[in-house]
mmCIF file of the C-alpha atoms, coordinates in Angstrom:
data_MODEL
# 
_entry.id   MODEL 
# 
loop_
_atom_site.group_PDB 
_atom_site.id 
_atom_site.type_symbol 
_atom_site.label_atom_id 
_atom_site.label_alt_id 
_atom_site.label_comp_id 
_atom_site.label_asym_id 
_atom_site.label_entity_id 
_atom_site.label_seq_id 
_atom_site.pdbx_PDB_ins_code 
_atom_site.Cartn_x 
_atom_site.Cartn_y 
_atom_site.Cartn_z 
_atom_site.occupancy 
_atom_site.B_iso_or_equiv 
_atom_site.pdbx_formal_charge 
_atom_site.auth_seq_id 
_atom_site.auth_comp_id 
_atom_site.auth_asym_id 
_atom_site.auth_atom_id 
_atom_site.pdbx_PDB_model_num 
ATOM 1   C CA . MET A 1 1   ? 117.831 138.443 114.367 1.00 0.00 ? 1   MET A CA 1 
ATOM 2   C CA . ALA A 1 2   ? 121.132 139.180 112.548 1.00 0.00 ? 2   ALA A CA 1 
ATOM 3   C CA . ARG A 1 3   ? 121.121 138.714 108.834 1.00 0.00 ? 3   ARG A CA 1 
ATOM 4   C CA . GLY A 1 4   ? 123.415 136.410 106.898 1.00 0.00 ? 4   GLY A CA 1 
ATOM 5   C CA . LYS A 1 5   ? 124.763 136.830 103.386 1.00 0.00 ? 5   LYS A CA 1 
ATOM 6   C CA . PHE A 1 6   ? 121.541 135.693 101.702 1.00 0.00 ? 6   PHE A CA 1 
ATOM 7   C CA . GLY A 1 7   ? 119.326 138.078 103.678 1.00 0.00 ? 7   GLY A CA 1 
ATOM 8   C CA . GLU A 1 8   ? 121.708 141.010 103.207 1.00 0.00 ? 8   GLU A CA 1 
ATOM 9   C CA . HIS A 1 9   ? 121.932 140.339 99.472  1.00 0.00 ? 9   HIS A CA 1 
ATOM 10  C CA . LEU A 1 10  ? 118.171 140.103 99.125  1.00 0.00 ? 10  LEU A CA 1 
ATOM 11  C CA . LYS A 1 11  ? 117.549 143.357 100.995 1.00 0.00 ? 11  LYS A CA 1 
ATOM 12  C CA . ARG A 1 12  ? 120.322 145.197 99.142  1.00 0.00 ? 12  ARG A CA 1 
ATOM 13  C CA . GLU A 1 13  ? 118.906 144.192 95.715  1.00 0.00 ? 13  GLU A CA 1 
ATOM 14  C CA . ARG A 1 14  ? 115.406 145.257 96.779  1.00 0.00 ? 14  ARG A CA 1 
ATOM 15  C CA . GLU A 1 15  ? 116.559 148.640 98.068  1.00 0.00 ? 15  GLU A CA 1 
ATOM 16  C CA . LEU A 1 16  ? 118.739 149.273 94.983  1.00 0.00 ? 16  LEU A CA 1 
ATOM 17  C CA . ARG A 1 17  ? 115.577 149.012 92.913  1.00 0.00 ? 17  ARG A CA 1 
ATOM 18  C CA . GLU A 1 18  ? 113.720 151.240 95.389  1.00 0.00 ? 18  GLU A CA 1 
ATOM 19  C CA . VAL A 1 19  ? 111.112 148.568 96.002  1.00 0.00 ? 19  VAL A CA 1 
ATOM 20  C CA . SER A 1 20  ? 109.418 148.639 99.400  1.00 0.00 ? 20  SER A CA 1 
ATOM 21  C CA . LEU A 1 21  ? 108.348 145.545 101.299 1.00 0.00 ? 21  LEU A CA 1 
ATOM 22  C CA . ASP A 1 22  ? 104.708 146.518 100.772 1.00 0.00 ? 22  ASP A CA 1 
ATOM 23  C CA . GLU A 1 23  ? 105.208 146.833 97.013  1.00 0.00 ? 23  GLU A CA 1 
ATOM 24  C CA . LEU A 1 24  ? 107.057 143.530 96.853  1.00 0.00 ? 24  LEU A CA 1 
ATOM 25  C CA . SER A 1 25  ? 104.383 141.852 98.961  1.00 0.00 ? 25  SER A CA 1 
ATOM 26  C CA . LYS A 1 26  ? 101.609 143.121 96.703  1.00 0.00 ? 26  LYS A CA 1 
ATOM 27  C CA . ALA A 1 27  ? 103.428 142.103 93.503  1.00 0.00 ? 27  ALA A CA 1 
ATOM 28  C CA . THR A 1 28  ? 104.415 138.602 94.645  1.00 0.00 ? 28  THR A CA 1 
ATOM 29  C CA . ARG A 1 29  ? 101.450 137.932 96.974  1.00 0.00 ? 29  ARG A CA 1 
ATOM 30  C CA . ILE A 1 30  ? 103.889 136.985 99.745  1.00 0.00 ? 30  ILE A CA 1 
ATOM 31  C CA . SER A 1 31  ? 103.021 138.365 103.155 1.00 0.00 ? 31  SER A CA 1 
ATOM 32  C CA . ASN A 1 32  ? 105.221 141.046 104.733 1.00 0.00 ? 32  ASN A CA 1 
ATOM 33  C CA . ARG A 1 33  ? 106.173 138.769 107.624 1.00 0.00 ? 33  ARG A CA 1 
ATOM 34  C CA . PHE A 1 34  ? 107.543 136.120 105.239 1.00 0.00 ? 34  PHE A CA 1 
ATOM 35  C CA . LEU A 1 35  ? 109.512 138.746 103.302 1.00 0.00 ? 35  LEU A CA 1 
ATOM 36  C CA . GLN A 1 36  ? 111.015 140.104 106.520 1.00 0.00 ? 36  GLN A CA 1 
ATOM 37  C CA . ALA A 1 37  ? 111.796 136.578 107.690 1.00 0.00 ? 37  ALA A CA 1 
ATOM 38  C CA . LEU A 1 38  ? 113.672 135.917 104.411 1.00 0.00 ? 38  LEU A CA 1 
ATOM 39  C CA . GLU A 1 39  ? 115.721 139.098 104.710 1.00 0.00 ? 39  GLU A CA 1 
ATOM 40  C CA . ASN A 1 40  ? 116.469 138.308 108.380 1.00 0.00 ? 40  ASN A CA 1 
ATOM 41  C CA . GLU A 1 41  ? 117.035 134.606 107.611 1.00 0.00 ? 41  GLU A CA 1 
ATOM 42  C CA . ASP A 1 42  ? 114.549 133.770 110.339 1.00 0.00 ? 42  ASP A CA 1 
ATOM 43  C CA . TRP A 1 43  ? 113.967 130.237 109.051 1.00 0.00 ? 43  TRP A CA 1 
ATOM 44  C CA . GLY A 1 44  ? 111.708 129.261 111.917 1.00 0.00 ? 44  GLY A CA 1 
ATOM 45  C CA . LYS A 1 45  ? 109.028 131.622 110.583 1.00 0.00 ? 45  LYS A CA 1 
ATOM 46  C CA . LEU A 1 46  ? 109.248 130.340 107.012 1.00 0.00 ? 46  LEU A CA 1 
ATOM 47  C CA . PRO A 1 47  ? 107.766 127.269 105.336 1.00 0.00 ? 47  PRO A CA 1 
ATOM 48  C CA . GLY A 1 48  ? 110.250 124.917 103.778 1.00 0.00 ? 48  GLY A CA 1 
ATOM 49  C CA . GLY A 1 49  ? 110.277 122.766 100.662 1.00 0.00 ? 49  GLY A CA 1 
ATOM 50  C CA . VAL A 1 50  ? 108.499 123.953 97.542  1.00 0.00 ? 50  VAL A CA 1 
ATOM 51  C CA . PHE A 1 51  ? 106.861 126.868 99.366  1.00 0.00 ? 51  PHE A CA 1 
ATOM 52  C CA . GLY A 1 52  ? 110.189 128.456 100.289 1.00 0.00 ? 52  GLY A CA 1 
ATOM 53  C CA . HIS A 1 53  ? 111.523 127.883 96.778  1.00 0.00 ? 53  HIS A CA 1 
ATOM 54  C CA . GLY A 1 54  ? 108.356 129.417 95.343  1.00 0.00 ? 54  GLY A CA 1 
ATOM 55  C CA . PHE A 1 55  ? 108.843 132.544 97.448  1.00 0.00 ? 55  PHE A CA 1 
ATOM 56  C CA . VAL A 1 56  ? 112.447 132.955 96.293  1.00 0.00 ? 56  VAL A CA 1 
ATOM 57  C CA . ARG A 1 57  ? 111.539 132.409 92.615  1.00 0.00 ? 57  ARG A CA 1 
ATOM 58  C CA . SER A 1 58  ? 108.734 134.988 92.757  1.00 0.00 ? 58  SER A CA 1 
ATOM 59  C CA . ILE A 1 59  ? 110.972 137.584 94.409  1.00 0.00 ? 59  ILE A CA 1 
ATOM 60  C CA . ALA A 1 60  ? 113.843 136.975 91.954  1.00 0.00 ? 60  ALA A CA 1 
ATOM 61  C CA . ARG A 1 61  ? 111.468 137.241 88.991  1.00 0.00 ? 61  ARG A CA 1 
ATOM 62  C CA . TYR A 1 62  ? 110.025 140.539 90.190  1.00 0.00 ? 62  TYR A CA 1 
ATOM 63  C CA . LEU A 1 63  ? 113.421 142.092 91.030  1.00 0.00 ? 63  LEU A CA 1 
ATOM 64  C CA . GLY A 1 64  ? 114.971 140.859 87.765  1.00 0.00 ? 64  GLY A CA 1 
ATOM 65  C CA . LEU A 1 65  ? 117.477 138.531 89.462  1.00 0.00 ? 65  LEU A CA 1 
ATOM 66  C CA . SER A 1 66  ? 118.644 135.090 88.405  1.00 0.00 ? 66  SER A CA 1 
ATOM 67  C CA . GLU A 1 67  ? 116.185 132.613 89.924  1.00 0.00 ? 67  GLU A CA 1 
ATOM 68  C CA . GLU A 1 68  ? 118.662 129.737 90.019  1.00 0.00 ? 68  GLU A CA 1 
ATOM 69  C CA . ALA A 1 69  ? 121.451 131.821 91.552  1.00 0.00 ? 69  ALA A CA 1 
ATOM 70  C CA . LEU A 1 70  ? 119.179 133.198 94.261  1.00 0.00 ? 70  LEU A CA 1 
ATOM 71  C CA . LEU A 1 71  ? 117.804 129.718 94.980  1.00 0.00 ? 71  LEU A CA 1 
ATOM 72  C CA . GLY A 1 72  ? 121.355 128.436 95.382  1.00 0.00 ? 72  GLY A CA 1 
ATOM 73  C CA . GLU A 1 73  ? 122.103 131.151 97.944  1.00 0.00 ? 73  GLU A CA 1 
ATOM 74  C CA . TYR A 1 74  ? 118.826 130.401 99.730  1.00 0.00 ? 74  TYR A CA 1 
ATOM 75  C CA . ASP A 1 75  ? 119.482 126.642 99.950  1.00 0.00 ? 75  ASP A CA 1 
ATOM 76  C CA . LEU A 1 76  ? 123.063 127.183 101.131 1.00 0.00 ? 76  LEU A CA 1 
ATOM 77  C CA . ALA A 1 77  ? 122.064 129.724 103.806 1.00 0.00 ? 77  ALA A CA 1 
ATOM 78  C CA . ARG A 1 78  ? 119.213 127.574 105.062 1.00 0.00 ? 78  ARG A CA 1 
ATOM 79  C CA . ALA A 1 79  ? 121.337 124.426 105.159 1.00 0.00 ? 79  ALA A CA 1 
ATOM 80  C CA . GLU A 1 80  ? 123.923 126.172 107.314 1.00 0.00 ? 80  GLU A CA 1 
ATOM 81  C CA . LYS A 1 81  ? 121.270 126.975 109.939 1.00 0.00 ? 81  LYS A CA 1 
ATOM 82  C CA . LEU A 1 82  ? 119.568 123.570 110.026 1.00 0.00 ? 82  LEU A CA 1 
ATOM 83  C CA . PRO A 1 83  ? 120.533 121.198 112.842 1.00 0.00 ? 83  PRO A CA 1 
ATOM 84  C CA . PRO A 1 84  ? 122.579 118.183 111.713 1.00 0.00 ? 84  PRO A CA 1 
ATOM 85  C CA . THR A 1 85  ? 120.516 115.157 110.783 1.00 0.00 ? 85  THR A CA 1 
ATOM 86  C CA . ALA A 1 86  ? 120.667 112.376 113.330 1.00 0.00 ? 86  ALA A CA 1 
ATOM 87  C CA . PRO A 1 87  ? 122.210 109.225 111.874 1.00 0.00 ? 87  PRO A CA 1 
ATOM 88  C CA . LYS A 1 88  ? 119.655 106.567 111.007 1.00 0.00 ? 88  LYS A CA 1 
ATOM 89  C CA . PRO A 1 89  ? 119.989 103.558 113.275 1.00 0.00 ? 89  PRO A CA 1 
ATOM 90  C CA . GLU A 1 90  ? 121.165 100.500 111.449 1.00 0.00 ? 90  GLU A CA 1 
ATOM 91  C CA . GLU A 1 91  ? 118.612 97.760  111.121 1.00 0.00 ? 91  GLU A CA 1 
ATOM 92  C CA . PRO A 1 92  ? 119.811 94.367  112.170 1.00 0.00 ? 92  PRO A CA 1 
ATOM 93  C CA . ILE A 1 93  ? 120.307 91.942  109.292 1.00 0.00 ? 93  ILE A CA 1 
ATOM 94  C CA . PRO A 1 94  ? 118.129 88.881  109.810 1.00 0.00 ? 94  PRO A CA 1 
ATOM 95  C CA . SER A 1 95  ? 119.893 85.625  110.080 1.00 0.00 ? 95  SER A CA 1 
ATOM 96  C CA . HIS A 1 96  ? 120.076 83.384  107.020 1.00 0.00 ? 96  HIS A CA 1 
ATOM 97  C CA . SER A 1 97  ? 117.956 80.788  108.708 1.00 0.00 ? 97  SER A CA 1 
ATOM 98  C CA . LYS A 1 98  ? 114.972 83.183  108.694 1.00 0.00 ? 98  LYS A CA 1 
ATOM 99  C CA . TRP A 1 99  ? 114.960 85.035  105.380 1.00 0.00 ? 99  TRP A CA 1 
ATOM 100 C CA . ILE A 1 100 ? 116.340 82.471  102.912 1.00 0.00 ? 100 ILE A CA 1 
ATOM 101 C CA . PRO A 1 101 ? 113.453 79.961  103.298 1.00 0.00 ? 101 PRO A CA 1 
ATOM 102 C CA . ALA A 1 102 ? 110.940 82.797  103.119 1.00 0.00 ? 102 ALA A CA 1 
ATOM 103 C CA . ALA A 1 103 ? 112.533 84.075  99.895  1.00 0.00 ? 103 ALA A CA 1 
ATOM 104 C CA . VAL A 1 104 ? 112.445 80.589  98.374  1.00 0.00 ? 104 VAL A CA 1 
ATOM 105 C CA . VAL A 1 105 ? 108.744 80.202  99.206  1.00 0.00 ? 105 VAL A CA 1 
ATOM 106 C CA . LEU A 1 106 ? 107.882 83.632  97.811  1.00 0.00 ? 106 LEU A CA 1 
ATOM 107 C CA . GLY A 1 107 ? 109.873 82.932  94.665  1.00 0.00 ? 107 GLY A CA 1 
ATOM 108 C CA . GLY A 1 108 ? 108.045 79.641  94.166  1.00 0.00 ? 108 GLY A CA 1 
ATOM 109 C CA . LEU A 1 109 ? 104.648 81.272  94.609  1.00 0.00 ? 109 LEU A CA 1 
ATOM 110 C CA . LEU A 1 110 ? 105.567 84.024  92.154  1.00 0.00 ? 110 LEU A CA 1 
ATOM 111 C CA . LEU A 1 111 ? 106.689 81.450  89.576  1.00 0.00 ? 111 LEU A CA 1 
ATOM 112 C CA . LEU A 1 112 ? 103.427 79.507  89.935  1.00 0.00 ? 112 LEU A CA 1 
ATOM 113 C CA . PHE A 1 113 ? 101.463 82.730  89.593  1.00 0.00 ? 113 PHE A CA 1 
ATOM 114 C CA . LEU A 1 114 ? 103.294 83.674  86.387  1.00 0.00 ? 114 LEU A CA 1 
ATOM 115 C CA . LEU A 1 115 ? 102.914 80.186  84.914  1.00 0.00 ? 115 LEU A CA 1 
ATOM 116 C CA . PHE A 1 116 ? 99.179  80.128  85.651  1.00 0.00 ? 116 PHE A CA 1 
ATOM 117 C CA . TYR A 1 117 ? 98.386  83.502  84.122  1.00 0.00 ? 117 TYR A CA 1 
ATOM 118 C CA . GLY A 1 118 ? 100.813 82.978  81.241  1.00 0.00 ? 118 GLY A CA 1 
ATOM 119 C CA . SER A 1 119 ? 99.140  79.706  80.253  1.00 0.00 ? 119 SER A CA 1 
ATOM 120 C CA . ARG A 1 120 ? 95.686  81.278  80.671  1.00 0.00 ? 120 ARG A CA 1 
ATOM 121 C CA . TYR A 1 121 ? 96.597  84.191  78.425  1.00 0.00 ? 121 TYR A CA 1 
ATOM 122 C CA . GLY A 1 122 ? 98.129  81.864  75.841  1.00 0.00 ? 122 GLY A CA 1 
ATOM 123 C CA . TRP A 1 123 ? 95.038  79.649  75.769  1.00 0.00 ? 123 TRP A CA 1 
ATOM 124 C CA . ARG A 1 124 ? 92.750  82.647  75.276  1.00 0.00 ? 124 ARG A CA 1 
ATOM 125 C CA . HIS A 1 125 ? 94.949  83.917  72.472  1.00 0.00 ? 125 HIS A CA 1 
ATOM 126 C CA . VAL A 1 126 ? 94.944  80.540  70.705  1.00 0.00 ? 126 VAL A CA 1 
ATOM 127 C CA . THR A 1 127 ? 91.173  80.178  71.113  1.00 0.00 ? 127 THR A CA 1 
ATOM 128 C CA . ALA A 1 128 ? 90.527  83.644  69.684  1.00 0.00 ? 128 ALA A CA 1 
ATOM 129 C CA . TYR A 1 129 ? 92.877  82.955  66.774  1.00 0.00 ? 129 TYR A CA 1 
ATOM 130 C CA . ARG A 1 130 ? 91.130  79.678  65.947  1.00 0.00 ? 130 ARG A CA 1 
ATOM 131 C CA . ALA A 1 131 ? 87.723  81.343  66.089  1.00 0.00 ? 131 ALA A CA 1 
ATOM 132 C CA . THR A 1 132 ? 88.901  84.073  63.721  1.00 0.00 ? 132 THR A CA 1 
ATOM 133 C CA . LYS A 1 133 ? 90.347  81.540  61.276  1.00 0.00 ? 133 LYS A CA 1 
ATOM 134 C CA . GLN A 1 134 ? 87.141  79.521  61.330  1.00 0.00 ? 134 GLN A CA 1 
ATOM 135 C CA . SER A 1 135 ? 85.079  82.664  60.687  1.00 0.00 ? 135 SER A CA 1 
ATOM 136 C CA . ASP A 1 136 ? 87.338  83.639  57.799  1.00 0.00 ? 136 ASP A CA 1 
ATOM 137 C CA . ALA A 1 137 ? 87.139  80.153  56.319  1.00 0.00 ? 137 ALA A CA 1 
ATOM 138 C CA . SER A 1 138 ? 83.352  80.072  56.588  1.00 0.00 ? 138 SER A CA 1 
ATOM 139 C CA . THR A 1 139 ? 82.974  83.302  54.563  1.00 0.00 ? 139 THR A CA 1 
ATOM 140 C CA . SER A 1 140 ? 85.966  83.300  52.205  1.00 0.00 ? 140 SER A CA 1 
ATOM 141 C CA . ASP A 1 141 ? 84.338  80.864  49.761  1.00 0.00 ? 141 ASP A CA 1 
ATOM 142 C CA . VAL A 1 142 ? 80.848  82.406  49.875  1.00 0.00 ? 142 VAL A CA 1 
ATOM 143 C CA . PRO A 1 143 ? 80.116  84.338  46.643  1.00 0.00 ? 143 PRO A CA 1 
ATOM 144 C CA . LEU A 1 144 ? 78.956  87.925  46.913  1.00 0.00 ? 144 LEU A CA 1 
ATOM 145 C CA . GLU A 1 145 ? 75.413  88.433  45.655  1.00 0.00 ? 145 GLU A CA 1 
ATOM 146 C CA . LEU A 1 146 ? 74.354  92.030  44.999  1.00 0.00 ? 146 LEU A CA 1 
ATOM 147 C CA . SER A 1 147 ? 70.783  93.171  44.421  1.00 0.00 ? 147 SER A CA 1 
ATOM 148 C CA . ILE A 1 148 ? 69.996  96.700  43.180  1.00 0.00 ? 148 ILE A CA 1 
ATOM 149 C CA . SER A 1 149 ? 66.414  97.997  43.225  1.00 0.00 ? 149 SER A CA 1 
ATOM 150 C CA . ALA A 1 150 ? 65.565  101.369 41.666  1.00 0.00 ? 150 ALA A CA 1 
ATOM 151 C CA . SER A 1 151 ? 62.948  103.721 43.111  1.00 0.00 ? 151 SER A CA 1 
ATOM 152 C CA . SER A 1 152 ? 63.526  106.310 40.387  1.00 0.00 ? 152 SER A CA 1 
ATOM 153 C CA . SER A 1 153 ? 65.625  106.810 37.259  1.00 0.00 ? 153 SER A CA 1 
ATOM 154 C CA . THR A 1 154 ? 69.394  107.004 37.754  1.00 0.00 ? 154 THR A CA 1 
ATOM 155 C CA . HIS A 1 155 ? 72.642  105.983 36.090  1.00 0.00 ? 155 HIS A CA 1 
ATOM 156 C CA . VAL A 1 156 ? 74.337  102.965 37.756  1.00 0.00 ? 156 VAL A CA 1 
ATOM 157 C CA . ARG A 1 157 ? 77.753  101.430 37.288  1.00 0.00 ? 157 ARG A CA 1 
ATOM 158 C CA . VAL A 1 158 ? 78.675  98.026  38.788  1.00 0.00 ? 158 VAL A CA 1 
ATOM 159 C CA . ILE A 1 159 ? 82.208  96.609  38.665  1.00 0.00 ? 159 ILE A CA 1 
ATOM 160 C CA . ALA A 1 160 ? 82.680  93.017  39.913  1.00 0.00 ? 160 ALA A CA 1 
ATOM 161 C CA . ASP A 1 161 ? 86.209  91.709  40.541  1.00 0.00 ? 161 ASP A CA 1 
ATOM 162 C CA . GLY A 1 162 ? 87.579  94.434  38.241  1.00 0.00 ? 162 GLY A CA 1 
ATOM 163 C CA . LYS A 1 163 ? 85.112  93.753  35.418  1.00 0.00 ? 163 LYS A CA 1 
ATOM 164 C CA . VAL A 1 164 ? 82.368  96.237  34.441  1.00 0.00 ? 164 VAL A CA 1 
ATOM 165 C CA . LEU A 1 165 ? 79.028  94.408  34.546  1.00 0.00 ? 165 LEU A CA 1 
ATOM 166 C CA . THR A 1 166 ? 76.788  97.400  33.835  1.00 0.00 ? 166 THR A CA 1 
ATOM 167 C CA . ASP A 1 167 ? 77.203  101.097 33.183  1.00 0.00 ? 167 ASP A CA 1 
ATOM 168 C CA . SER A 1 168 ? 73.752  102.272 32.157  1.00 0.00 ? 168 SER A CA 1 
ATOM 169 C CA . GLN A 1 169 ? 70.523  104.003 33.085  1.00 0.00 ? 169 GLN A CA 1 
ATOM 170 C CA . ILE A 1 170 ? 67.970  102.105 35.202  1.00 0.00 ? 170 ILE A CA 1 
ATOM 171 C CA . TYR A 1 171 ? 64.400  103.113 35.918  1.00 0.00 ? 171 TYR A CA 1 
ATOM 172 C CA . ALA A 1 172 ? 61.872  102.946 38.760  1.00 0.00 ? 172 ALA A CA 1 
ATOM 173 C CA . GLY A 1 173 ? 60.835  99.372  39.462  1.00 0.00 ? 173 GLY A CA 1 
ATOM 174 C CA . ASP A 1 174 ? 63.979  97.824  37.924  1.00 0.00 ? 174 ASP A CA 1 
ATOM 175 C CA . THR A 1 175 ? 65.825  95.190  39.974  1.00 0.00 ? 175 THR A CA 1 
ATOM 176 C CA . LEU A 1 176 ? 69.295  93.986  38.988  1.00 0.00 ? 176 LEU A CA 1 
ATOM 177 C CA . HIS A 1 177 ? 71.227  91.008  40.365  1.00 0.00 ? 177 HIS A CA 1 
ATOM 178 C CA . PHE A 1 178 ? 74.992  90.470  40.188  1.00 0.00 ? 178 PHE A CA 1 
ATOM 179 C CA . THR A 1 179 ? 77.509  87.942  41.544  1.00 0.00 ? 179 THR A CA 1 
ATOM 180 C CA . ALA A 1 180 ? 81.193  88.377  42.403  1.00 0.00 ? 180 ALA A CA 1 
ATOM 181 C CA . LYS A 1 181 ? 83.892  86.340  44.101  1.00 0.00 ? 181 LYS A CA 1 
ATOM 182 C CA . GLN A 1 182 ? 85.837  89.061  45.898  1.00 0.00 ? 182 GLN A CA 1 
ATOM 183 C CA . GLN A 1 183 ? 84.539  92.601  45.424  1.00 0.00 ? 183 GLN A CA 1 
ATOM 184 C CA . PHE A 1 184 ? 81.874  94.958  44.076  1.00 0.00 ? 184 PHE A CA 1 
ATOM 185 C CA . ASP A 1 185 ? 82.410  98.622  43.191  1.00 0.00 ? 185 ASP A CA 1 
ATOM 186 C CA . VAL A 1 186 ? 78.966  100.270 42.921  1.00 0.00 ? 186 VAL A CA 1 
ATOM 187 C CA . SER A 1 187 ? 78.155  103.903 42.052  1.00 0.00 ? 187 SER A CA 1 
ATOM 188 C CA . ALA A 1 188 ? 75.013  105.833 41.132  1.00 0.00 ? 188 ALA A CA 1 
ATOM 189 C CA . THR A 1 189 ? 74.421  109.419 40.031  1.00 0.00 ? 189 THR A CA 1 
ATOM 190 C CA . ASN A 1 190 ? 71.422  109.670 42.399  1.00 0.00 ? 190 ASN A CA 1 
ATOM 191 C CA . SER A 1 191 ? 72.320  107.962 45.675  1.00 0.00 ? 191 SER A CA 1 
ATOM 192 C CA . SER A 1 192 ? 68.783  107.815 47.052  1.00 0.00 ? 192 SER A CA 1 
ATOM 193 C CA . ALA A 1 193 ? 67.338  106.248 43.872  1.00 0.00 ? 193 ALA A CA 1 
ATOM 194 C CA . VAL A 1 194 ? 68.785  102.773 44.559  1.00 0.00 ? 194 VAL A CA 1 
ATOM 195 C CA . LEU A 1 195 ? 68.433  100.229 47.355  1.00 0.00 ? 195 LEU A CA 1 
ATOM 196 C CA . LEU A 1 196 ? 71.352  97.784  47.747  1.00 0.00 ? 196 LEU A CA 1 
ATOM 197 C CA . GLN A 1 197 ? 71.352  94.330  49.334  1.00 0.00 ? 197 GLN A CA 1 
ATOM 198 C CA . LEU A 1 198 ? 74.450  92.191  49.800  1.00 0.00 ? 198 LEU A CA 1 
ATOM 199 C CA . ASN A 1 199 ? 73.673  88.495  50.302  1.00 0.00 ? 199 ASN A CA 1 
ATOM 200 C CA . GLY A 1 200 ? 70.206  89.476  51.503  1.00 0.00 ? 200 GLY A CA 1 
ATOM 201 C CA . ARG A 1 201 ? 71.493  92.148  53.910  1.00 0.00 ? 201 ARG A CA 1 
ATOM 202 C CA . ALA A 1 202 ? 70.261  95.715  53.317  1.00 0.00 ? 202 ALA A CA 1 
ATOM 203 C CA . LEU A 1 203 ? 73.025  98.296  52.943  1.00 0.00 ? 203 LEU A CA 1 
ATOM 204 C CA . PRO A 1 204 ? 72.953  101.992 53.856  1.00 0.00 ? 204 PRO A CA 1 
ATOM 205 C CA . PRO A 1 205 ? 72.313  104.593 51.110  1.00 0.00 ? 205 PRO A CA 1 
ATOM 206 C CA . LEU A 1 206 ? 75.224  105.435 48.852  1.00 0.00 ? 206 LEU A CA 1 
ATOM 207 C CA . GLY A 1 207 ? 75.017  109.098 49.864  1.00 0.00 ? 207 GLY A CA 1 
ATOM 208 C CA . THR A 1 208 ? 72.700  112.029 50.412  1.00 0.00 ? 208 THR A CA 1 
ATOM 209 C CA . PRO A 1 209 ? 69.624  112.331 48.145  1.00 0.00 ? 209 PRO A CA 1 
ATOM 210 C CA . GLY A 1 210 ? 70.278  113.771 44.677  1.00 0.00 ? 210 GLY A CA 1 
ATOM 211 C CA . THR A 1 211 ? 74.083  113.385 44.900  1.00 0.00 ? 211 THR A CA 1 
ATOM 212 C CA . PHE A 1 212 ? 76.575  110.982 43.393  1.00 0.00 ? 212 PHE A CA 1 
ATOM 213 C CA . GLY A 1 213 ? 77.411  108.048 45.668  1.00 0.00 ? 213 GLY A CA 1 
ATOM 214 C CA . ARG A 1 214 ? 79.821  105.140 45.610  1.00 0.00 ? 214 ARG A CA 1 
ATOM 215 C CA . ILE A 1 215 ? 80.533  102.105 47.800  1.00 0.00 ? 215 ILE A CA 1 
ATOM 216 C CA . VAL A 1 216 ? 83.038  99.249  47.664  1.00 0.00 ? 216 VAL A CA 1 
ATOM 217 C CA . LEU A 1 217 ? 81.868  95.886  49.025  1.00 0.00 ? 217 LEU A CA 1 
ATOM 218 C CA . SER A 1 218 ? 84.039  92.844  49.748  1.00 0.00 ? 218 SER A CA 1 
ATOM 219 C CA . GLN A 1 219 ? 84.156  89.630  51.775  1.00 0.00 ? 219 GLN A CA 1 
ATOM 220 C CA . GLU A 1 220 ? 84.855  91.776  54.835  1.00 0.00 ? 220 GLU A CA 1 
ATOM 221 C CA . ASN A 1 221 ? 81.249  92.988  54.703  1.00 0.00 ? 221 ASN A CA 1 
ATOM 222 C CA . LEU A 1 222 ? 80.029  89.437  55.307  1.00 0.00 ? 222 LEU A CA 1 
ATOM 223 C CA . ARG A 1 223 ? 82.224  89.114  58.415  1.00 0.00 ? 223 ARG A CA 1 
ATOM 224 C CA . LYS A 1 224 ? 82.019  92.571  59.965  1.00 0.00 ? 224 LYS A CA 1 
ATOM 225 C CA . GLY A 1 225 ? 78.929  94.159  58.431  1.00 0.00 ? 225 GLY A CA 1 
ATOM 226 C CA . PRO A 1 226 ? 78.623  96.804  55.684  1.00 0.00 ? 226 PRO A CA 1 
ATOM 227 C CA . VAL A 1 227 ? 81.275  99.456  55.370  1.00 0.00 ? 227 VAL A CA 1 
ATOM 228 C CA . GLY A 1 228 ? 80.351  103.125 55.259  1.00 0.00 ? 228 GLY A CA 1 
ATOM 229 C CA . ASN A 1 229 ? 79.651  104.811 51.966  1.00 0.00 ? 229 ASN A CA 1 
ATOM 230 C CA . SER A 1 230 ? 82.240  106.923 50.234  1.00 0.00 ? 230 SER A CA 1 
ATOM 231 C CA . LYS A 1 231 ? 82.348  109.614 47.567  1.00 0.00 ? 231 LYS A CA 1 
ATOM 232 C CA . PRO A 1 232 ? 84.967  110.247 44.867  1.00 0.00 ? 232 PRO A CA 1 
# 
């Protein structure tokens, strides 16, 4: 089959670089028959779409050519050989008497659907908000009661609502009780030597055994459970 401008250009660039079809096939992993079909512009033997574009890009990259320029030549040459596209038959427009009532019914159903799910979502949101407010109200006025029991000697500091309540050594068997309105800041030089309880609820250790540990407790602990321990 006679070559066109694209095929001639492709073959000329390959031969100028002294690259054989076998070498090009091995480097790009494109079979010899596809390479020959490209140079001969034998489109019937070539895949179209992304596969054809992929072939051209791989060849251009290996030969050191501009990928976009070579793709443009490829698309133009292939378009010239394709048969003209048959015009799409026009679809008859339905008469007003058929589609207008159907559109009105569909629109009404869609509106009802949106109203139903919108009201359902709104009700759930309001219910959840009320439940949260009630939970907050039920715990906001409850005082915080902290109990510290010592299993061995350690230095403990307790700050309640910004006021230092104790900053001293405690010993095995000692139990201390404190009350706060908003917050406790508790630290100990030996984390494993103390057991903390907030409003009767046991808290996790302040830290690893033998290390300094610190924890901040607030009204949030009564609503969501104890927070994790922290270290300075």
